[in-house]
N, C-alpha and C positions, 0 to 999 in steps of 0.2 A: 504494500500500500504506500503510495507516494502522494504527497500534497505539499503545498506551500504554506498551509495554515499552521501556525505554531501550536495551537491547542490540539489539533488532530495529531500532529507529529509527536507531541509530548505523550498523548494517549498511547500511541503505538510504541514509543520507547518504554513506557511503564508496563504495558502488556507483554512486550518482549522480555523484559526483566523478570516479570512474574512467571512467565512460561519457562524461561531458562532455569529458574529456581527448581522447577518441577521436571527438568530435563526434557522440555518440549521446545519447539521452535515455531515462531510466528511465520517465518518465511521458509517453510519446508519445501515448497514447490520446486525450487531450483535443485534440490537434492534427490528427487524421486528416482532418477535413473540410477543413482548409486545403490538404492535399495534393490533394484532389479538385477544387479550384477551377479549375485549368487543364485538367482532363481533359474529354474529349468525352462525358461522362456526366452524368446528373442524380443528385443525392443523394436517395435514397429514405428513408434513415434514417441518423442520426448520433447517437451517444449513448455513454454509459458504463454498462455493466451491473455492478452491485455484487454481491459475494458475500463470504462469510467462509470462512477456512480455520483449523483449529486452529493455535495458536502452535507446538506441538510439531512438526507436519508442516512448517510453513514453516521452522522452525529447522533441521530435519534437512536440508532442501534447501539452505539458506543455508550451513551449516557445510561441506557438500561444495563449494559454489561458492567459498567463502572459501579453501579449501585449494588451489584452482586459481588464482584471480586474485591472491592475495597474492604469487605469483611473477612477476607482470607487472612489467616494468621501471619503469613509472610508479608503481605501488603501492609497490615497494621503495624508490623514491627519495623518495616523498612521505609515505607512511603510517608511523607509529611501529610497529615490530615488536612491542614490548611490548603496545601497545594491541591489535594484531591477535591476539596470543596470548590476552589476556584476553577479547576478543570471541569467539574460538573456544571458550574454556572456557565462557562464558555461553551461547552458542548450543547447545553440547553438552548442558549442563544442562537447557535448555529442551526439546531434542529428546528427552531421556530422561525428561521429566516431573518432573525434580527441582526445577524452579522453576515455579510456576504462572504462567500469563499468560492474558489474554483473547485471543480469536481475533483474527487479522489480517484487516482489511477490505481487500478488493482491488477495483479497478475495471478492467474489461476494456473497452477502447475498441472500438466497433463502427462500421463504415461500410458501408452497402449502397448500391451504385451501380446505375443502370439505363441 
């Protein structure tokens, strides 16, 4: 996910940090082909499909997710609650269209095996 909006970028940074703590990756699509290396299949196609979503739509989704993961024990221990409050406020403003922003560019990893 790529955007020029600082609140969305910060949200993605925090989510990546949270996921890394749990040995997950936010941007796993680029690594899909590596997972197929030991599979008894041939790679037919591997790539990343790009598309865009309006910032307001993405912010609406993210503000809901933030309301959930901010209660995570790791997030509570590591992230500044005041920063999360401000991030939530900014995401809500984006979701309501009160703050203009360019669309968010997304990449969806694709892997086709045969």
